[in-house]
C-alpha positions as semicolon CSV with decimal commas, in nm:
position;residue;x (nm);y (nm);z (nm)
1;M;1,225;2,759;-1,591
2;S;1,096;3,122;-1,654
3;D;0,745;2,981;-1,627
4;A;0,813;2,825;-1,290
5;E;0,537;2,902;-1,031
6;L;0,720;2,723;-0,745
7;V;1,071;2,626;-0,656
8;L;1,158;2,365;-0,407
9;R;1,536;2,360;-0,292
10;S;1,696;2,081;-0,085
11;T;2,045;1,952;-0,030
12;R;1,900;1,601;-0,060
13;V;1,664;1,538;-0,345
14;I;1,582;1,173;-0,431
15;T;1,566;1,144;-0,792
16;P;1,567;0,838;-1,048
17;E;1,953;0,902;-1,085
18;G;2,026;0,912;-0,717
19;T;2,035;1,164;-0,412
20;R;2,175;1,487;-0,478
21;A;2,136;1,866;-0,396
22;A;1,880;2,003;-0,650
23;T;1,643;2,286;-0,729
24;V;1,289;2,134;-0,840
25;T;1,069;2,357;-1,059
26;V;0,690;2,319;-1,078
27;S;0,428;2,476;-1,298
28;A;0,074;2,400;-1,317
29;G;0,103;2,117;-1,068
30;T;0,384;1,924;-1,288
31;I;0,743;1,913;-1,225
32;T;0,902;2,107;-1,508
33;A;1,263;2,043;-1,434
34;V;1,520;1,904;-1,181
35;L;1,822;2,143;-1,190
36;P;2,149;2,205;-1,001
37;Y;2,111;2,325;-0,646
38;D;2,244;2,683;-0,729
39;A;2,040;2,727;-1,050
40;E;1,907;3,088;-1,089
41;V;1,539;3,131;-0,963
42;P;1,288;3,354;-1,158
43;G;1,190;3,645;-0,960
44;A;0,804;3,543;-1,006
45;A;0,843;3,197;-0,857
46;R;0,780;3,114;-0,489
47;V;1,067;2,958;-0,341
48;E;1,067;2,682;-0,078
49;D;1,400;2,611;0,089
50;L;1,389;2,294;0,260
51;G;1,765;2,301;0,376
52;D;1,867;1,953;0,470
53;H;1,534;1,786;0,480
54;V;1,503;1,513;0,235
55;L;1,249;1,580;-0,084
56;L;1,130;1,263;-0,181
57;P;0,850;1,158;-0,420
58;G;0,508;1,135;-0,262
59;L;0,435;0,765;-0,172
60;V;0,189;0,561;-0,362
61;D;0,008;0,284;-0,166
62;T;-0,179;0,025;-0,365
63;H;-0,319;-0,152;-0,069
64;V;-0,581;0,040;0,149
65;H;-0,903;-0,058;0,284
66;V;-1,111;0,274;0,318
67;N;-1,447;0,080;0,392
68;D;-1,662;0,396;0,280
69;P;-1,947;0,372;0,224
70;G;-2,112;0,125;0,447
71;R;-1,873;0,070;0,732
72;T;-1,762;0,420;0,785
73;E;-1,728;0,366;1,174
74;W;-1,442;0,149;1,066
75;E;-1,290;0,426;0,851
76;G;-1,359;0,664;0,542
77;F;-1,226;0,876;0,278
78;W;-1,189;1,186;0,493
79;T;-0,978;1,012;0,782
80;A;-0,780;0,776;0,574
81;T;-0,656;1,032;0,327
82;R;-0,559;1,262;0,609
83;A;-0,367;0,979;0,784
84;A;-0,201;0,897;0,448
85;A;-0,113;1,278;0,387
86;A;0,033;1,282;0,725
87;G;0,246;0,981;0,639
88;G;0,384;1,133;0,311
89;I;0,139;0,937;0,091
90;T;0,006;1,125;-0,197
91;T;-0,176;0,848;-0,378
92;L;-0,384;0,547;-0,264
93;I;-0,553;0,262;-0,439
94;D;-0,870;0,151;-0,236
95;M;-0,956;-0,222;-0,201
96;P;-1,287;-0,345;-0,327
97;L;-1,424;-0,498;0,014
98;N;-1,526;-0,392;0,348
99;S;-1,724;-0,126;0,195
100;L;-2,101;-0,169;0,119
101;P;-2,144;-0,209;-0,167
102;P;-1,827;-0,376;-0,274
103;T;-1,659;-0,257;-0,601
104;T;-1,767;-0,548;-0,785
105;T;-1,995;-0,370;-1,058
106;V;-1,965;-0,046;-1,244
107;E;-2,288;0,075;-1,048
108;N;-2,098;0,007;-0,722
109;L;-1,786;0,173;-0,841
110;R;-2,000;0,492;-0,912
111;V;-2,138;0,485;-0,573
112;K;-1,785;0,470;-0,415
113;Q;-1,666;0,751;-0,654
114;R;-1,940;0,966;-0,563
115;V;-1,871;0,935;-0,181
116;A;-1,497;0,987;-0,219
117;A;-1,510;1,270;-0,462
118;D;-1,515;1,559;-0,194
119;K;-1,347;1,391;0,085
120;A;-1,026;1,294;-0,057
121;H;-0,719;1,487;0,063
122;I;-0,477;1,292;-0,172
123;D;-0,540;1,115;-0,504
124;V;-0,747;0,803;-0,501
125;G;-0,804;0,520;-0,736
126;F;-1,001;0,193;-0,697
127;W;-0,953;-0,190;-0,750
128;G;-1,229;-0,385;-0,852
129;G;-1,332;-0,716;-0,712
130;A;-1,349;-1,065;-0,885
131;L;-1,633;-1,296;-0,710
132;P;-1,746;-1,625;-0,820
133;D;-2,044;-1,489;-0,996
134;N;-1,922;-1,165;-1,160
135;V;-1,697;-1,256;-1,441
136;K;-1,920;-1,070;-1,657
137;D;-1,864;-0,767;-1,474
138;L;-1,495;-0,753;-1,500
139;R;-1,431;-0,603;-1,856
140;P;-1,692;-0,350;-1,785
141;L;-1,509;-0,248;-1,455
142;H;-1,184;-0,248;-1,671
143;D;-1,321;0,004;-1,910
144;A;-1,466;0,200;-1,631
145;G;-1,112;0,264;-1,518
146;V;-1,028;0,010;-1,213
147;F;-0,679;-0,059;-1,168
148;G;-0,724;-0,431;-1,156
149;F;-0,934;-0,692;-0,981
150;K;-0,884;-0,839;-0,609
151;A;-0,956;-1,194;-0,543
152;F;-0,941;-1,407;-0,232
153;L;-0,868;-1,788;-0,238
154;S;-0,992;-1,834;0,111
155;P;-1,282;-1,669;0,303
156;S;-1,241;-1,291;0,303
157;G;-1,399;-1,224;0,661
158;V;-1,702;-1,053;0,486
159;D;-1,993;-1,246;0,340
160;E;-2,042;-1,018;0,073
161;F;-1,722;-1,082;-0,078
162;P;-1,685;-1,472;-0,123
163;H;-1,360;-1,632;-0,234
164;L;-1,265;-1,819;-0,552
165;D;-1,213;-2,185;-0,580
166;Q;-0,967;-2,313;-0,828
167;D;-1,218;-2,333;-1,126
168;R;-1,369;-1,992;-1,045
169;L;-0,993;-1,837;-1,029
170;A;-0,924;-2,000;-1,373
171;R;-1,223;-1,838;-1,496
172;S;-1,142;-1,501;-1,380
173;L;-0,798;-1,514;-1,490
174;A;-0,916;-1,624;-1,853
175;E;-1,117;-1,317;-1,865
176;T;-0,868;-1,084;-1,745
177;A;-0,593;-1,230;-1,970
178;G;-0,828;-1,155;-2,242
179;F;-0,798;-0,770;-2,196
180;D;-0,438;-0,774;-2,002
181;G;-0,603;-0,701;-1,678
182;L;-0,422;-0,745;-1,337
183;L;-0,582;-1,007;-1,098
184;I;-0,430;-0,911;-0,724
185;V;-0,462;-1,208;-0,514
186;H;-0,493;-1,292;-0,122
187;A;-0,312;-1,610;-0,130
188;E;-0,388;-1,856;0,141
189;D;-0,522;-2,208;0,087
190;P;-0,874;-2,286;0,225
191;H;-0,804;-2,651;0,274
192;H;-0,463;-2,616;0,456
193;L;-0,635;-2,339;0,666
194;A;-0,917;-2,604;0,745
195;V;-0,667;-2,859;0,882
196;A;-0,470;-2,629;1,088
197;P;-0,499;-2,636;1,464
198;Q;-0,779;-2,389;1,576
199;H;-0,757;-2,336;1,938
200;G;-0,883;-1,985;1,969
201;G;-0,832;-1,780;2,273
202;P;-0,550;-1,497;2,343
203;K;-0,217;-1,685;2,282
204;Y;-0,062;-1,544;1,978
205;A;0,122;-1,880;1,918
206;D;-0,199;-2,058;1,874
207;F;-0,319;-1,784;1,626
208;L;0,009;-1,819;1,444
209;A;-0,043;-2,190;1,416
210;S;-0,379;-2,151;1,263
211;R;-0,240;-1,952;0,969
212;P;0,066;-2,185;0,845
213;R;0,322;-2,094;0,593
214;D;0,205;-2,364;0,376
215;A;-0,140;-2,208;0,320
216;E;0,044;-1,924;0,158
217;D;0,277;-2,146;0,005
218;T;0,026;-2,385;-0,162
219;A;-0,208;-2,100;-0,276
220;I;0,077;-1,921;-0,439
221;A;0,202;-2,231;-0,620
222;N;-0,153;-2,290;-0,749
223;L;-0,199;-1,923;-0,848
224;I;0,132;-1,919;-1,031
225;A;0,014;-2,270;-1,220
226;Q;-0,290;-2,100;-1,323
227;A;-0,116;-1,748;-1,452
228;R;0,137;-1,972;-1,647
229;R;-0,124;-2,182;-1,818
230;L;-0,345;-1,890;-1,910
231;G;-0,083;-1,615;-1,966
232;A;-0,243;-1,397;-1,717
233;R;-0,096;-1,120;-1,504
234;V;-0,100;-1,177;-1,136
235;H;0,021;-0,982;-0,825
236;I;0,052;-1,162;-0,488
237;L;-0,077;-0,950;-0,197
238;H;0,076;-0,906;0,139
239;L;0,336;-1,178;0,143
240;S;0,425;-1,313;0,475
241;S;0,569;-1,662;0,411
242;S;0,940;-1,646;0,314
243;D;0,898;-2,028;0,218
244;A;0,726;-1,904;-0,113
245;L;1,006;-1,673;-0,226
246;P;1,214;-1,950;-0,421
247;L;0,875;-2,039;-0,618
248;I;0,827;-1,683;-0,705
249;A;1,165;-1,631;-0,815
250;A;1,166;-1,927;-1,027
251;A;0,814;-1,837;-1,178
252;R;0,943;-1,489;-1,279
253;A;1,244;-1,650;-1,419
254;E;1,038;-1,852;-1,660
255;G;0,840;-1,550;-1,779
256;V;0,540;-1,600;-1,554
257;R;0,395;-1,240;-1,513
258;V;0,392;-1,232;-1,137
259;T;0,483;-0,944;-0,882
260;V;0,460;-0,949;-0,509
261;E;0,418;-0,696;-0,222
262;T;0,468;-0,739;0,145
263;C;0,395;-0,499;0,435
264;P;0,551;-0,271;0,699
265;H;0,405;-0,500;0,973
266;Y;0,593;-0,815;0,836
267;L;0,934;-0,622;0,795
268;T;0,923;-0,449;1,123
269;L;0,720;-0,667;1,366
270;T;0,786;-1,052;1,478
271;A;0,592;-1,300;1,612
272;E;0,816;-1,324;1,910
273;E;0,733;-0,982;2,061
274;V;0,349;-1,009;2,005
275;P;0,189;-1,016;2,355
276;D;-0,082;-1,264;2,427
277;G;-0,425;-1,107;2,377
278;A;-0,275;-0,810;2,180
279;S;-0,517;-0,838;1,876
280;E;-0,391;-0,489;1,737
281;F;-0,121;-0,711;1,595
282;K;-0,338;-0,962;1,430
283;C;-0,369;-0,967;1,042
284;C;-0,410;-1,245;0,793
285;P;-0,169;-1,379;0,674
286;P;0,022;-1,334;1,016
287;I;0,318;-1,151;1,124
288;R;0,588;-1,449;1,161
289;E;0,905;-1,498;1,335
290;A;1,217;-1,292;1,318
291;A;1,393;-1,553;1,092
292;N;1,120;-1,534;0,842
293;Q;1,145;-1,138;0,846
294;D;1,514;-1,157;0,765
295;L;1,439;-1,345;0,438
296;L;1,180;-1,103;0,340
297;W;1,420;-0,820;0,371
298;Q;1,673;-1,025;0,165
299;A;1,404;-1,065;-0,104
300;L;1,347;-0,686;-0,118
301;A;1,714;-0,634;-0,145
302;D;1,725;-0,882;-0,435
303;G;1,426;-0,784;-0,631
304;T;1,190;-1,083;-0,560
305;I;0,973;-0,877;-0,370
306;D;0,868;-0,554;-0,560
307;C;0,713;-0,321;-0,330
308;V;0,578;-0,243;0,027
309;V;0,221;-0,146;0,105
310;T;0,036;-0,109;0,430
311;D;-0,268;-0,332;0,375
312;H;-0,447;-0,050;0,605
313;S;-0,725;-0,252;0,745
314;P;-0,893;-0,071;1,042
315;S;-1,195;-0,169;1,241
316;T;-1,352;-0,025;1,544
317;A;-1,181;-0,093;1,868
318;D;-1,434;-0,320;2,019
319;L;-1,370;-0,569;1,733
320;K;-1,008;-0,614;1,842
321;T;-1,102;-0,850;2,114
322;A;-0,826;-1,042;2,329
323;D;-0,934;-1,366;2,141
324;F;-0,730;-1,386;1,832
325;A;-0,982;-1,632;1,672
326;T;-1,271;-1,386;1,677
327;A;-1,098;-1,045;1,668
328;W;-1,089;-0,855;1,323
329;G;-0,764;-0,910;1,151
330;G;-0,620;-0,588;1,022
331;I;-0,331;-0,346;1,104
332;S;-0,374;0,018;1,061
333;G;-0,045;0,162;0,899
334;L;-0,109;0,457;0,670
335;Q;0,034;0,741;0,870
336;L;0,324;0,523;1,009
337;S;0,425;0,314;0,715
338;L;0,723;0,543;0,600
339;P;0,890;0,583;0,932
340;A;0,827;0,225;1,027
341;V;1,006;0,102;0,714
342;W;1,277;0,360;0,729
343;T;1,358;0,267;1,088
344;E;1,401;-0,081;0,999
345;A;1,569;-0,029;0,680
346;R;1,831;0,212;0,805
347;E;1,934;-0,056;1,048
348;R;1,971;-0,311;0,802
349;G;2,209;-0,094;0,567
350;H;1,951;0,035;0,319
351;G;1,897;0,396;0,211
352;L;1,607;0,623;0,154
353;E;1,660;0,570;-0,231
354;D;1,556;0,187;-0,132
355;V;1,246;0,287;0,038
356;V;1,132;0,520;-0,227
357;R;1,178;0,257;-0,487
358;W;0,991;-0,007;-0,260
359;M;0,694;0,241;-0,161
360;S;0,669;0,479;-0,443
361;T;0,831;0,391;-0,774
362;R;0,754;0,036;-0,791
363;T;0,395;0,100;-0,635
364;A;0,329;0,365;-0,903
365;A;0,448;0,120;-1,175
366;L;0,224;-0,147;-1,040
367;A;-0,080;0,066;-1,075
368;G;0,026;0,181;-1,425
369;L;0,096;0,524;-1,281
370;G;0,454;0,534;-1,347
371;T;0,460;0,809;-1,601
372;R;0,307;1,048;-1,357
373;K;0,385;0,925;-1,003
374;G;0,650;0,775;-0,810
375;A;0,949;0,990;-0,914
376;I;1,083;1,349;-0,894
377;A;1,131;1,387;-1,270
378;A;1,028;1,625;-1,534
379;G;0,674;1,551;-1,649
380;H;0,574;1,383;-1,331
381;D;0,298;1,524;-1,099
382;A;0,458;1,737;-0,838
383;D;0,379;1,513;-0,547
384;F;0,624;1,530;-0,264
385;A;0,722;1,413;0,100
386;V;0,948;1,635;0,296
387;L;1,128;1,392;0,556
388;A;1,339;1,467;0,839
389;P;1,514;1,114;0,821
390;D;1,708;1,141;1,143
391;E;1,440;1,291;1,389
392;T;1,266;1,057;1,604
393;F;0,937;1,043;1,755
394;T;0,747;0,786;2,008
395;V;0,403;0,667;1,847
396;D;0,118;0,812;2,042
397;P;-0,222;0,678;1,925
398;A;-0,383;0,990;2,029
399;G;-0,176;1,161;1,749
400;L;-0,302;0,930;1,472
401;Q;-0,550;1,051;1,193
402;H;-0,731;0,730;1,098
403;R;-1,072;0,720;1,258
404;N;-0,999;0,432;1,516
405;R;-0,671;0,483;1,684
406;V;-0,572;0,148;1,727
407;T;-0,208;0,057;1,625
408;A;0,049;-0,215;1,684
409;Y;0,309;0,063;1,700
410;A;0,196;0,236;2,021
411;G;0,495;0,342;2,223
412;K;0,757;0,239;1,950
413;T;1,011;0,521;1,877
414;L;1,062;0,572;1,503
415;H;1,305;0,752;1,280
416;G;1,179;0,979;1,013
417;V;0,942;1,271;1,081
418;V;0,713;1,387;0,766
419;K;0,757;1,754;0,790
420;S;0,519;1,839;0,481
421;T;0,329;1,660;0,197
422;W;0,271;1,827;-0,131
423;L;-0,001;1,722;-0,414
424;R;0,052;1,880;-0,752
425;G;0,247;2,146;-0,613
426;E;0,028;2,237;-0,344
427;R;0,126;2,178;0,039
428;I;-0,153;1,969;0,179
429;F;0,013;1,886;0,503
430;E;0,242;2,069;0,734
431;D;0,320;2,026;1,116
432;G;-0,001;1,858;1,190
433;E;-0,220;2,096;0,977
434;F;-0,408;2,014;0,676
435;T;-0,552;2,208;0,395
436;E;-0,924;2,123;0,252
437;P;-0,924;1,820;0,035
438;K;-0,725;1,880;-0,303
439;G;-0,727;1,512;-0,408
440;R;-0,846;1,363;-0,741
441;L;-1,025;1,062;-0,825
442;L;-0,783;0,838;-1,053
443;T;-0,871;0,584;-1,319
444;R;-0,634;0,341;-1,482
445;P;-0,447;0,475;-1,771
446;Q;-0,579;0,381;-2,092
């Protein structure tokens, strides 16, 4: 380690082999070695002694709506990536919709990349979008470096991003299967949604009834059937319905290439606690009952659910009306995802190694970044979060970094304070202070 420029030392370092006291050496933004805690340090290296704070790999969030350009009053790369850095996230993959233009052509991708280039406090990559009329654009987007393609099976909520019917889904899957691309899917069936009761108004129970589990279950069943028939790779976004878990497990056992994520709000919030009129809790699919949540945690533990991502989907506060039918659906979670998940995980007997696996290692693998991100190991980027796991804080919306400080976690006491965040060996966040943007724009590894 004679060429080490930076040495980080902690009594608790989360590595692929487990948690241990260790010394981590860094050179040119890359981890060069993970050594015993008492390893000799070269005199020229800068040493950061973290004491008993936990050193974990920076989180990788593969489901973020930055909304930039076009809806920057909702969010933007500057604010979203600051919120991410404050939450220990060092890489995010931006969703293709809610920005104008959507990321559905190479030209639109270039627009978004230009906008993000000088605003990213963390590393940023991009998903493409699969629309009814852009099958011809999928291969060029893949070649341009998007990480995969998002599709909706029911209306997306914005006119410029229409959903795929089953025929158009098959065409998109056939195309992506031809180059082994990944289709990531918002799976709710439009026919089940159309016949569900639609009362509107402030009652959460009415909203929950309008987005029934069988809408998710049917859409997932149809997606799996198409993926099986076409040999395509698919990923189920923001799973909320635990009823779909046996279907997913069975498909995977048969060799269908399907992965699945869930989100912090499904794991930490329950339908029973949502006040009427509190549309900061609205998302689609919805937050469901406590019994459903228990089964999601069980699926995380047994590996049926692969990973946990935020689905950070902000809007301006005025769109969060008291009417659940008309309020914007989306929960802003970038800054709070790690402490929210850790708070619930520790209560359920999980350790930080589990949280790292769900929110860093497996998300990096999903995006094809597993050789550089998601682990404290030699050869990986020196991306770190430093966490005080036993410290608590009460969520004050005024302390949030995302543009519109609306949060379903207001007033909640959470465990886990992010002390600092590091990107390629440079500290980008510490104790509420940020450096200038140091993030890079990522493309899918070839």
